PAZAPA-4460 file (N, C-alpha, C; in steps of 0.05 Angstrom, whole numbers, plus 32768, in hexadecimal, padded with zeros to 4 digits):
% residues 298
    n_x    n_y    n_z   ca_x   ca_y   ca_z    c_x    c_y    c_z   seq   type   mol
   800D   7FE6   7FFC   8005   8001   7FFA   801A   801E   8006     1      M     A
   8009   802B   7FF5   801E   8046   7FE8   801E   8057   8004     2      M     A
   802E   8057   8017   8035   8068   802C   8027   808A   8022     3      T     A
   801D   809D   802E   801C   80B5   8036   802F   80BE   8022     4      V     A
   804A   80C7   8031   8062   80CD   8029   8065   80C2   800C     5      Q     A
   8064   80A9   8002   806A   80B2   7FEA   804E   80B3   7FD3     6      A     A
   8037   80B7   7FDE   801F   80C4   7FCF   8023   80D8   7FCD     7      R     A
   8036   80F0   7FE4   803A   810A   7FD4   804B   810C   7FCC     8      S     A
   805F   8100   7FC8   8076   8101   7FBA   806C   80FA   7F95     9      S     A
   805E   80E6   7F96   8045   80DA   7F6F   803C   80F4   7F6C    10      L     A
   802F   80FD   7F7F   8014   8118   7F72   8029   8132   7F5F    11      I     A
   8043   813A   7F6A   8050   814F   7F5A   8053   8148   7F44    12      P     A
   805F   812D   7F4A   806C   811C   7F29   805A   811A   7F15    13      L     A
   8039   8110   7F18   8028   8111   7F0B   801B   8125   7EFE    14      L     A
   801F   813A   7F0B   8012   8159   7F0B   802E   815F   7EF4    15      V     A
   8040   8160   7EFE   8055   8165   7EEA   8050   815D   7EC6    16      A     A
   8054   8143   7ECF   8046   8135   7EB1   8033   813A   7EAB    17      F     A
   8022   8149   7EB4   8006   814B   7EA9   8010   8170   7EA2    18      A     A
   801B   8179   7EAD   8022   8199   7E9D   8036   8196   7E86    19      G     A
   8047   817F   7E80   8058   817B   7E6E   804D   816E   7E53    20      I     A
   8038   8168   7E5F   801F   815D   7E46   8014   8172   7E3B    21      A     A
   8009   8182   7E4B   8000   819C   7E46   800C   81AA   7E32    22      V     A
   8020   81BC   7E41   8040   81C4   7E34   8041   81B5   7E18    23      F     A
   8046   81A0   7E0E   804B   819A   7DF5   8030   8195   7DDE    24      S     A
   8018   8191   7DF0   7FFF   8197   7DD9   8000   81AB   7DCF    25      L     A
   8007   81C9   7DEA   8007   81E9   7DE4   8015   81E9   7DCC    26      M     A
   8033   81DE   7DD0   804E   81D8   7DB9   803F   81DA   7D9E    27      D     A
   8031   81C6   7DA0   802E   81BF   7D7B   8018   81DA   7D76    28      A     A
   8002   81E1   7D89   7FEE   81EF   7D7E   8002   8208   7D7A    29      L     A
   801A   8210   7D8A   8027   822B   7D82   8034   8230   7D65    30      M     A
   803A   820A   7D61   8050   820C   7D47   803A   820F   7D2C    31      K     A
   8020   8207   7D37   800D   8207   7D12   8006   8223   7D18    32      R     A
   8001   822E   7D38   7FF1   824D   7D2E   8019   8261   7D1E    33      A     A
   8024   825C   7D2D   8039   8261   7D25   8046   8265   7D07    34      A     A
   8049   824E   7CFD   804B   8248   7CDD   8031   8257   7CD0    35      I     A
   8016   825A   7CD8   7FFE   826D   7CC8   8003   8283   7CCF    36      A     A
   8013   828F   7CE5   800C   82A9   7CE9   802D   82BD   7CEF    37      T     A
   8042   82AF   7CF4   805A   82B5   7D01   8054   82B6   7D1E    38      G     A
   8070   82AA   7D26   8073   82A5   7D47   8070   82B2   7D56    39      V     A
   807C   82DA   7D4E   806E   82EA   7D60   8052   82F6   7D6D    40      Y     A
   8046   82F4   7D51   802A   82F1   7D54   8026   82E4   7D63    41      T     A
   802E   82C5   7D5C   8014   82B3   7D76   801E   82BA   7D8D    42      A     A
   8043   82B6   7D90   804C   82BC   7DAB   803C   82D2   7DB9    43      L     A
   8037   82E5   7DB0   8029   8300   7DB5   800B   8301   7DC5    44      L     A
   8006   82F1   7DAB   7FE6   82EA   7DB4   7FDC   82D3   7DCC    45      L     A
   7FF2   82C2   7DC9   7FE9   82A8   7DD7   7FF4   82BB   7DF9    46      R     A
   8005   82CA   7E00   8004   82D3   7E20   7FFA   82EB   7E27    47      C     A
   7FE7   82F5   7E0D   7FD3   8313   7E11   7FBD   8304   7E1D    48      A     A
   7FB4   82E9   7E09   7F9D   82DE   7E19   7F9C   82CC   7E2D    49      I     A
   7FB9   82C1   7E37   7FB9   82B2   7E4C   7FB8   82BD   7E67    50      G     A
   7FC2   82DC   7E65   7FC4   82F6   7E78   7FA3   82F7   7E79    51      A     A
   7F9E   8302   7E66   7F7B   8304   7E6E   7F6C   82EE   7E75    52      A     A
   7F70   82DB   7E7C   7F5F   82C0   7E81   7F69   82C5   7E9B    53      G     A
   7F7B   82C4   7E9E   7F91   82C2   7EBB   7F85   82D9   7ED2    54      M     A
   7F86   82E6   7EC7   7F7C   8305   7ED9   7F6B   82FC   7EE5    55      A     A
   7F4B   82FE   7ED8   7F34   82F8   7EE9   7F34   82E3   7F03    56      P     A
   7F40   82C5   7EFA   7F4F   82B4   7F07   7F54   82BE   7F2C    57      V     A
   7F77   82D3   7F22   7F8A   82DB   7F36   7F6D   82F2   7F46    58      W     A
   7F5A   8301   7F3D   7F4F   8317   7F47   7F34   8301   7F53    59      L     A
   7F29   82EF   7F5A   7F27   82E1   7F5A   7F26   82DA   7F78    60      A     A
   7F43   82C6   7F7E   7F4F   82BD   7F8B   7F5D   82D7   7F95    61      R     A
   7F4E   82EC   7F9A   7F5B   8302   7FAD   7F7A   82FF   7FA8    62      K     A
   7F84   8300   7F93   7FAD   82FF   7F92   7FAF   8323   7F8C    63      G     A
   7FC9   8325   7F9D   7FCB   8343   7FA6   7FE2   8340   7F8F    64      R     A
   7FF1   835F   7F8C   800B   8365   7F88   8022   835B   7F8A    65      W     A
   8037   8349   7F7E   8043   8345   7F95   805E   8352   7F99    66      P     A
   806B   834B   7FB6   8078   8360   7FBE   808F   835F   7FA7    67      R     A
   80A6   8379   7FA5   80B8   8381   7F90   80CF   836A   7F91    68      R     A
   80D7   8355   7FA4   80E8   8341   7F95   80E6   832B   7F89    69      P     A
   80C2   8327   7F8D   80B2   8315   7F84   80AF   831C   7F5D    70      V     A
   80A9   8330   7F60   8098   8340   7F47   80B6   833A   7F36    71      L     A
   80CA   8349   7F3D   80ED   8344   7F2D   80F6   832C   7F23    72      R     A
   80EC   8311   7F38   80EA   82FD   7F31   80D2   82F2   7F19    73      L     A
   80C5   82FA   7F17   80A5   82F8   7F02   80AF   8307   7EE1    74      H     A
   80C1   831E   7EEA   80D0   832B   7ED4   80DE   8316   7ECA    75      V     A
   8103   8313   7EDB   8114   8303   7ED3   810B   82EB   7EBE    76      W     A
   80F5   82D7   7ECF   80EB   82C8   7EBE   80E1   82C8   7EA6    77      R     A
   80CE   82DE   7EAB   80B6   82E9   7E8A   80D7   82E6   7E7A    78      A     A
   80E5   8309   7E82   80F9   8302   7E6D   810B   82E9   7E5E    79      V     A
   8115   82DD   7E6B   8116   82B7   7E63   8104   82B0   7E55    80      L     A
   80EB   82B0   7E5B   80D5   82A4   7E4F   80DA   82A6   7E32    81      V     A
   80D0   82C6   7E2B   80D4   82D5   7E1C   80EA   82CE   7E02    82      A     A
   80FC   82C9   7E08   8119   82C8   7DFF   8112   82AA   7DF8    83      G     A
   810F   8294   7E06   810A   8277   7E0B   80F9   8273   7DEF    84      M     A
   80DF   827C   7DEF   80CB   8275   7DE7   80C9   827E   7DC5    85      A     A
   80D0   82A2   7DC8   80D6   82A8   7DA3   80EB   8292   7D9A    86      T     A
   80FD   828C   7DAA   8114   827C   7D95   8108   8264   7D91    87      S     A
   80FF   8254   7DA4   80F5   8239   7DA9   80E7   823C   7D8D    88      F     A
   80C9   824A   7D87   80B4   8247   7D7E   80C0   824D   7D64    89      F     A
   80D7   825E   7D61   80DF   8266   7D42   80EB   8248   7D34    90      W     A
   80FD   8238   7D3F   810D   8226   7D3A   80F9   8213   7D37    91      G     A
   80DE   820B   7D52   80D0   81FA   7D4A   80C0   81FB   7D28    92      L     A
   80C1   8215   7D26   80B1   8214   7D0E   80BF   81FF   7CF6    93      V     A
   80E0   8205   7CFB   80F3   8200   7CE9   8102   81DC   7CEC    94      R     A
   80F1   81D8   7CF9   80F6   81B6   7D10   80ED   81A5   7D11    95      T     A
   80E6   818B   7D0A   80D1   817A   7D1A   80D0   817E   7D33    96      P     A
   80BA   817E   7D4D   80B6   817E   7D62   80CE   8163   7D7C    97      M     A
   80C6   8154   7D65   80D6   8142   7D77   80F4   8144   7D82    98      A     A
   80FD   8153   7D66   811A   815C   7D65   811C   8176   7D73    99      E     A
   810A   818A   7D7E   810B   819F   7D7F   8111   81A1   7DA3   100      G     A
   80FD   818A   7DAB   80F5   8183   7DC5   8116   8174   7DC9   101      M     A
   811A   815F   7DBC   8132   8158   7DC4   8146   8165   7DC2   102      A     A
   8152   8184   7DB4   816B   8189   7DBE   815E   81AA   7DD1   103      L     A
   8147   81A7   7DDF   8144   81BA   7DF1   8148   81A7   7E07   104      S     A
   8149   8196   7E0D   8151   817E   7E26   816D   8188   7E29   105      F     A
   8177   8193   7E1D   8198   819B   7E29   8197   81A8   7E40   106      I     A
   817C   81BB   7E3D   8184   81CC   7E50   8191   81CE   7E74   107      S     A
   8181   81B7   7E82   818B   81AC   7E9B   81B0   81B0   7E98   108      P     A
   81B9   819E   7E7F   81DA   81AA   7E81   81DE   81BD   7E85   109      L     A
   81D7   81DC   7E73   81DA   81F0   7E6E   81DA   81FF   7E88   110      I     A
   81CB   81F3   7E92   81C1   8208   7EA4   81DC   81F7   7EC6   111      A     A
   81E3   81E3   7EBA   81FB   81DD   7ECC   8216   81ED   7EC8   112      L     A
   8214   81F9   7EAA   8229   820A   7EAA   821F   8228   7EB4   113      A     A
   820C   822A   7EB4   8207   823F   7EB8   820D   8248   7EDA   114      L     A
   820A   8233   7EEF   8212   8237   7F07   8227   823A   7F0D   115      A     A
   823B   8230   7EF5   8259   822E   7F03   8262   824C   7EFC   116      A     A
   824D   8258   7EDB   8260   826A   7ED4   8250   827F   7EE9   117      L     A
   8236   8288   7EF3   8230   8296   7F02   8229   8292   7F12   118      F     A
   8233   8281   7F35   822B   827D   7F42   8249   8275   7F47   119      L     A
   825A   826D   7F38   8275   8265   7F4E   8273   8243   7F51   120      G     A
   8262   822D   7F4E   8259   8211   7F53   827A   8207   7F47   121      E     A
   8280   81F2   7F58   828E   81E0   7F52   8283   81C6   7F35   122      R     A
   828E   81C7   7F1F   8284   81B7   7F14   8296   8199   7F19   123      I     A
   8284   8188   7F1F   8292   816C   7F23   8290   8156   7F08   124      R     A
   82A6   8144   7F06   82AC   8134   7EF2   8293   8125   7EEA   125      R     A
   827C   8127   7EF2   8262   811D   7EE7   8257   8132   7EE3   126      S     A
   8254   814B   7EE7   8249   8150   7EDB   8256   816B   7EBE   127      A     A
   8275   815F   7EB2   8281   8161   7E9C   8279   8144   7E8C   128      I     A
   8275   8131   7E9A   8268   8113   7E87   8251   811C   7E7D   129      L     A
   8245   8125   7E90   8225   8127   7E82   8225   8136   7E6B   130      A     A
   8231   8152   7E76   8233   8169   7E5D   823F   815C   7E4B   131      S     A
   8255   8149   7E44   8260   813B   7E30   8247   8125   7E1E   132      L     A
   8239   811A   7E2D   821C   810D   7E24   8206   811D   7E13   133      M     A
   820F   8132   7E2B   81F7   8140   7E18   81F8   814A   7E00   134      G     A
   8212   8158   7DFB   8221   816B   7DE2   821D   8157   7DD0   135      L     A
   8221   8137   7DD4   8223   8123   7DC3   820C   8125   7DB1   136      A     A
   81F6   8127   7DC7   81DB   811E   7DBF   81D3   8123   7DAE   137      G     A
   81D2   814F   7DB3   81CF   8160   7D9B   81E1   8159   7D8A   138      V     A
   81F5   8158   7D86   8210   814E   7D6C   81FC   813A   7D5B   139      A     A
   81F3   8122   7D6A   81E6   8111   7D53   81CE   8116   7D55   140      I     A
   81BE   8124   7D51   81A3   8133   7D56   81AC   8142   7D3A   141      I     A
   81B7   8154   7D40   81C4   8178   7D2F   81C3   8166   7D14   142      A     A
   81E3   8152   7D15   81EC   814E   7CFC   81D3   8141   7CE8   143      A     A
   81C6   8128   7CF3   81B8   811B   7CDD   81A2   8130   7CD7   144      T     A
   81A0   814E   7CEF   817E   815A   7CDE   8196   816C   7CC6   145      R     A
   81AE   8179   7CD5   81B8   8189   7CBD   81C1   8172   7C9D   146      L     A
   81C4   815D   7CA2   81C1   8145   7C8F   81B5   813F   7C76   147      S     A
   819E   813B   7C8E   8181   8134   7C78   817B   8148   7C64   148      A     A
   817B   8137   7C4A   816C   814E   7C2F   8183   8162   7C2E   149      G     A
   8174   8177   7C1D   8181   8181   7C0B   8182   819D   7C1D   150      S     A
   819F   81AE   7C21   81A8   81B6   7C38   8198   81D2   7C34   151      P     A
   8194   81E5   7C57   8182   81FB   7C4F   818D   8206   7C6D   152      S     A
   8187   8227   7C65   8192   8231   7C7B   817D   8231   7C94   153      P     A
   816A   8230   7C8E   814B   822F   7CA0   8151   8217   7CB5   154      D     A
   8162   81FC   7CB2   8164   81F0   7CBE   8179   81F0   7CD8   155      R     A
   8192   8202   7CD2   81A3   81F9   7CE5   8196   8220   7CEF   156      A     A
   8185   822F   7CEC   8182   8246   7CFC   8177   823B   7D09   157      L     A
   815D   8220   7D05   8143   8218   7D14   8155   8209   7D2C   158      G     A
   816D   81F7   7D27   817B   81EE   7D3B   8183   81FA   7D4D   159      L     A
   8192   821A   7D44   81A3   822B   7D58   818A   8235   7D67   160      A     A
   817C   823C   7D61   8161   824C   7D62   815C   823D   7D7E   161      A     A
   8159   821E   7D83   814A   8211   7D96   8166   820A   7DA8   162      I     A
   8178   8216   7D9F   818D   8205   7DAA   8195   8222   7DBE   163      L     A
   818F   823B   7DB3   818B   825B   7DC1   8178   8257   7DDE   164      L     A
   815F   824E   7DD5   8151   824E   7DE4   8149   8235   7DFC   165      S     A
   8160   821F   7DEF   816A   8211   7E0B   817A   8222   7E24   166      A     A
   818C   823B   7E1C   8192   8241   7E30   8188   825B   7E3A   167      V     A
   8171   8260   7E36   815E   8273   7E44   814D   8261   7E57   168      F     A
   8141   824A   7E49   8135   8235   7E5A   8147   822C   7E71   169      Y     A
   815E   8230   7E72   817B   821F   7E82   8175   8239   7E9C   170      A     A
   8172   824F   7E9C   8174   8265   7EAE   8153   8263   7EB3   171      G     A
   8144   8262   7EA2   8128   8259   7EAC   8122   8244   7EC0   172      N     A
   8131   822D   7EC6   8135   821A   7ED2   8139   821E   7EF6   173      L     A
   814B   8230   7EE7   8154   8244   7F0A   813A   824E   7F14   174      V     A
   812D   825F   7F09   811C   8272   7F17   8104   8267   7F16   175      L     A
   8102   8246   7F0C   80E2   823A   7F0B   80DB   8230   7F21   176      Q     A
   80F3   8226   7F33   80E4   8220   7F51   80E9   8235   7F6E   177      R     A
   80F4   824B   7F66   80FE   8262   7F75   80E4   8270   7F76   178      R     A
   80D6   8276   7F5A   80C2   827F   7F55   80A5   8273   7F5D   179      Q     A
   80A3   8259   7F54   8090   8240   7F69   8086   8249   7F7D   180      A     A
   8099   8257   7F94   80A5   8253   7FA8   8098   8267   7FBB   181      Q     A
   809B   827E   7FAA   808C   8295   7FB6   807D   82A5   7FA8   182      V     A
   806A   8291   7F8E   804E   829C   7F84   8046   8283   7F85   183      A     A
   8024   828C   7F7F   8017   8282   7F77   8016   826C   7F60   184      S     A
   8009   8255   7F59   8005   824F   7F3E   7FFA   8266   7F2E   185      P     A
   7FE6   826E   7F3D   7FD8   827F   7F22   7FEE   8296   7F21   186      V     A
   7FF1   82A8   7F32   8007   82BF   7F2F   8016   82BE   7F1B   187      E     A
   802C   82A3   7F20   8039   829E   7F06   802F   8296   7EE9   188      V     A
   801B   828B   7EE9   8006   828E   7EC6   8009   82B1   7ECD   189      A     A
   8004   82BD   7ED3   7FF5   82D6   7ECB   800B   82E8   7EC8   190      L     A
   8018   82E7   7EDA   8032   82FE   7EDB   8047   82F5   7EBD   191      F     A
   804A   82DA   7EB9   805A   82D5   7EA5   804E   82D8   7E8C   192      Q     A
   8033   82D4   7E89   8029   82D8   7E72   8023   82F1   7E66   193      N     A
   8025   830E   7E7E   801B   831F   7E7B   803D   832B   7E70   194      A     A
   8053   8323   7E83   8062   8331   7E82   8078   8331   7E67   195      I     A
   8071   830E   7E67   807C   830A   7E47   8075   8321   7E30   196      V     A
   8059   8328   7E2C   8046   832A   7E18   804A   834A   7E13   197      A     A
   8056   8353   7E2F   8064   8373   7E28   807D   8378   7E25   198      L     A
   808C   8362   7E2F   80A8   835B   7E1E   80A9   8367   7E03   199      V     A
   8095   834E   7DF9   8090   8347   7DD9   8081   8369   7DC5   200      L     A
   806F   836D   7DD9   8067   838B   7DD0   806E   839B   7DBD   201      L     A
   8083   83AC   7DC0   8092   83BF   7DBA   809E   83B4   7D9A   202      P     A
   8091   8399   7D92   80A0   8393   7D77   8086   8393   7D65   203      A     A
   8076   839B   7D72   8057   8397   7D6A   8055   83A6   7D4B   204      L     A
   8068   83B9   7D48   805D   83CB   7D2B   8078   83BB   7D17   205      P     A
   807D   83A4   7D1C   808F   839F   7D06   808E   8382   7D06   206      W     A
   807F   8372   7D16   8081   835D   7D1A   8064   8349   7D12   207      L     A
   805A   835E   7D19   8034   8355   7D1A   8032   834A   7CFC   208      W     A
   8021   8333   7D03   8011   832A   7CEC   7FEF   8323   7CF6   209      Q     A
   7FE0   832D   7CDF   7FC8   8320   7CEE   7FC2   830B   7CE4   210      L     A
   7FB8   82F8   7D05   7FAF   82DB   7CF9   7F8B   82DB   7CEC   211      P     A
   7F8E   82C0   7CED   7F75   82B2   7CD7   7F70   82AD   7CF6   212      G     A
   7F58   82A6   7CE2   7F3F   828C   7D00   7F4D   8288   7D07   213      R     A
   7F5B   8268   7CF7   7F63   8251   7D0A   7F79   8256   7D12   214      A     A
   7F8C   826A   7D12   7FA3   8270   7D1D   7F97   8277   7D36   215      A     A
   7F87   8294   7D35   7F79   828E   7D56   7F75   827D   7D61   216      L     A
   7F67   826B   7D55   7F59   8255   7D6B   7F6D   8249   7D7B   217      I     A
   7F80   8245   7D67   7F9E   8234   7D6E   7FAD   8241   7D84   218      D     A
   7FAB   825D   7D80   7FBE   826C   7D9B   7FA8   8270   7DB4   219      I     A
   7F8B   8279   7DAD   7F7F   8274   7DC9   7F84   825F   7DD3   220      A     A
   7F80   823D   7DC2   7F7B   8225   7DD2   7F98   8223   7DE0   221      L     A
   7FAD   822A   7DD3   7FD0   822C   7DD5   7FCB   8243   7DF5   222      A     A
   7FC4   8258   7DF7   7FC3   8269   7E0B   7FAC   825B   7E29   223      A     A
   7FA0   824C   7E24   7F93   823C   7E3C   7F9D   8224   7E41   224      L     A
   7FB6   8219   7E31   7FC7   8205   7E36   7FD9   820E   7E45   225      L     A
   7FF0   8219   7E3D   7FFE   8222   7E45   8002   8235   7E64   226      A     A
   7FE0   8240   7E63   7FE0   824E   7E8A   7FD9   8231   7E98   227      S     A
   7FC3   821F   7E88   7FC5   820C   7E96   7FDC   81FF   7EA2   228      A     A
   7FF2   81F5   7E8B   8006   81E3   7E96   801C   81FB   7EB0   229      A     A
   8019   8212   7EAC   802B   821C   7EBD   8018   821C   7ED2   230      L     A
   8004   8222   7ED9   7FF9   821A   7EF5   7FFB   81FA   7EFF   231      V     A
   7FFC   81E7   7EEE   7FF8   81CF   7EF7   801E   81CD   7EFD   232      L     A
   8034   81D1   7EE4   8050   81CE   7EE6   8058   81E2   7F0B   233      L     A
   8044   8202   7F14   804C   8218   7F28   804A   81F2   7F3C   234      S     A
   8037   81EB   7F3D   8022   81DB   7F58   803E   81CC   7F5D   235      W     A
   8043   81BF   7F4A   8054   81A4   7F4B   8075   81A7   7F5F   236      A     A
   8075   81C5   7F47   809B   81CC   7F53   8093   81D8   7F6A   237      Y     A
   8075   81DF   7F72   8082   81EF   7F95   807C   81E0   7FA9   238      A     A
   807D   81C1   7FA4   807E   81A2   7FAD   808F   818D   7FB2   239      R     A
   809F   8199   7F98   80B3   817C   7F96   80C4   8187   7F90   240      A     A
   80DD   8182   7F92   80FE   8186   7F8B   8104   818F   7F62   241      E     A
   8107   81AA   7F5D   8115   81A2   7F37   811E   8184   7F37   242      A     A
   813D   8171   7F47   8146   815D   7F42   812E   814C   7F3F   243      Q     A
   8120   8149   7F50   8106   812D   7F4C   80FA   8137   7F36   244      E     A
   80EA   814E   7F28   80D6   8156   7F11   80E6   8152   7F07   245      L     A
   8103   8157   7EF5   8111   815B   7EE4   810D   8145   7ECF   246      L     A
   810F   8121   7ED7   810E   8113   7EBD   80ED   8113   7EB7   247      P     A
   80DC   8128   7EC2   80BB   811A   7EB9   80B9   8131   7EA1   248      V     A
   80D7   814A   7E9F   80D5   814F   7E80   80D5   8148   7E72   249      E     A
   80E9   8133   7E6D   80F7   8124   7E55   80D5   8114   7E49   250      Y     A
   80C6   8110   7E5E   80A7   8103   7E4B   809E   811E   7E37   251      T     A
   80B2   8133   7E37   80A0   8144   7E1F   80B0   813B   7E06   252      A     A
   80BE   812E   7E07   80CA   811F   7DEF   80B0   810E   7DDB   253      F     A
   80AB   80F9   7DF2   8091   80E8   7DE0   8079   80FC   7DD7   254      G     A
   8077   8109   7DE8   805D   8117   7DE0   8065   812C   7DCA   255      W     A
   8086   813F   7DC8   8083   8149   7DA9   8086   8135   7D8B   256      A     A
   808D   811B   7D94   8086   8106   7D82   806B   8103   7D70   257      A     A
   8065   8101   7D87   8041   80F2   7D82   803A   8107   7D78   258      L     A
   8037   812C   7D7B   8031   813F   7D70   803C   8142   7D53   259      M     A
   8057   8145   7D54   8065   814B   7D3C   8057   812C   7D2A   260      G     A
   805C   8113   7D30   804D   80FB   7D1D   8032   8104   7D15   261      W     A
   801B   8114   7D2B   7FFC   8113   7D1D   7FEB   812C   7D1D   262      L     A
   800B   813C   7D21   7FFE   8159   7D15   800B   815D   7CFB   263      W     A
   802C   8156   7CFC   8032   8161   7CE8   804F   8151   7CD1   264      F     A
   803E   8135   7CE0   804E   8127   7CC6   8064   8124   7CC9   265      D     A
   807A   8123   7CDD   8091   8122   7CE6   8096   8109   7CF8   266      E     A
   80A5   80FD   7CDE   80B7   80E6   7CF0   80C9   80E5   7CFD   267      P     A
   80CB   80CF   7D1A   80E2   80D4   7D1E   80F8   80C0   7D17   268      V     A
   810A   80CC   7D16   8128   80C1   7D0F   813A   80B4   7D27   269      H     A
   8140   8092   7D1B   814D   808B   7D3D   8165   8097   7D43   270      E     A
   8172   80B2   7D2A   818E   80BD   7D45   8188   80D5   7D4D   271      A     A
   8164   80DB   7D4E   815C   80F0   7D63   8156   80DF   7D7F   272      T     A
   8155   80C5   7D77   8149   80B1   7D94   8169   80B2   7D9B   273      L     A
   8177   80A4   7D8F   8199   80A8   7D9E   819C   80B8   7DA8   274      I     A
   819A   80D5   7D9C   819F   80ED   7DA9   8195   80F8   7DC3   275      G     A
   8175   80E6   7DC5   8165   80F7   7DE0   816F   80E7   7DF6   276      V     A
   817B   80CE   7DEB   817C   80BA   7DFB   8196   80C3   7E09   277      C     A
   81A7   80C9   7E00   81CA   80D4   7E0B   81C7   80F4   7E13   278      L     A
   81B3   8104   7E0E   81B6   8118   7E1E   819E   8116   7E3C   279      I     A
   818D   8106   7E34   8173   8101   7E52   8190   80EF   7E62   280      V     A
   8192   80E1   7E5B   81AF   80C6   7E6D   81C0   80DF   7E7B   281      A     A
   81CD   80F1   7E61   81E5   8106   7E72   81D6   811B   7E87   282      G     A
   81B2   8120   7E91   81A6   812F   7E9D   81AE   8122   7EBA   283      C     A
   819B   8109   7EAB   819C   80F6   7EC8   81BC   80F7   7EDD   284      L     A
   81CD   80ED   7EC5   81E1   80ED   7ECA   81ED   8100   7EE6   285      V     A
   81E1   8117   7ED8   81E8   8130   7EE5   81D2   813A   7F09   286      A     A
   81BD   812E   7F04   81AF   8133   7F17   81B6   811E   7F2C   287      T     A
   81BE   810C   7F29   81C0   80F0   7F36   81D5   80F7   7F4E   288      R     A
   81EE   8106   7F35   81FF   8102   7F40   81FB   811D   7F5F   289      S     A
   81E5   8137   7F52   81E9   8151   7F60   81E2   8141   7F84   290      S     A
   81D6   812B   7F73   81C2   8129   7F91   81C9   8119   7FA5   291      R     A
   81E3   8107   7F9B   81EF   80FA   7FAD   8208   810F   7FB9   292      R     A
   8215   8117   7FA9   8224   812D   7FB3   8229   8138   7FC4   293      S     A
   822B   8134   7FDC   822C   814D   7FF7   8236   8163   7FF3   294      P     A
   8227   8178   8003   822C   819C   7FF9   8249   81A1   8005   295      P     A
   8257   81B9   7FF5   8270   81BC   7FF2   826E   81C7   8017   296      D     A
   828E   81C4   802C   8285   81D5   8045   8287   81F3   8039   297      S     A
   828A   81FD   8052   828E   821B   8049   82AD   8214   8058   298      A     A
***
């Protein structure tokens, strides 16, 4: 019979799993909308609709304006998300969903490098091994993608954009749990959507494209799903450590492969599976070794 402690640990994992599944469906909707009306328009409208939808919920729950440190955290994460989402969806339009998601898994390994660079953390041998495994996986996926069919500049630029989004996502991983500990899931969803929309707004005169009806429906559904996923993941990260929930992130590959196959007729190549296995293995080596290692003495 499952103990109370085991059940309390399982529930955040299941909620995070649901959040990743919802996010993956949102990615597919956003890819279709971005193809139809451009990445900028799709992302701006998604965030604006998401903020408008979450505001009444936040007010009904008697939400209060966040204190300055919390608001600063909201702003920093929203800026990272704006860069991450723009580069990710721009790359995803030019890359199969499964490959794009596989490349994004390099983010936890980039986070290790950022921690060493900005926080002065000592890099362990296991972290170096994990990074090499991850880089090998990226190299296999990229080489296969670039050698497939006739050479195309868009192919290389799409891969570069997704790798750039992984750098932004690495910073996002660091802030995600901190934000979840000081703000409610509804507040996180509201302020992230609203601030990302404000960050994107100045480019409207140059990048805006009038969306058609089908694209508007996709964007509205994506906004609903993005807000729901943010609430689910914020709830889970407030109740479990990031290292416990990290393996759940990798279920996104399965969802992305399924959505890409069903919606965009995108096959999954064997090299992509090999590459994602190397990346995931590297991330698991890094997280498990960090869990075993005792903290450095002061």
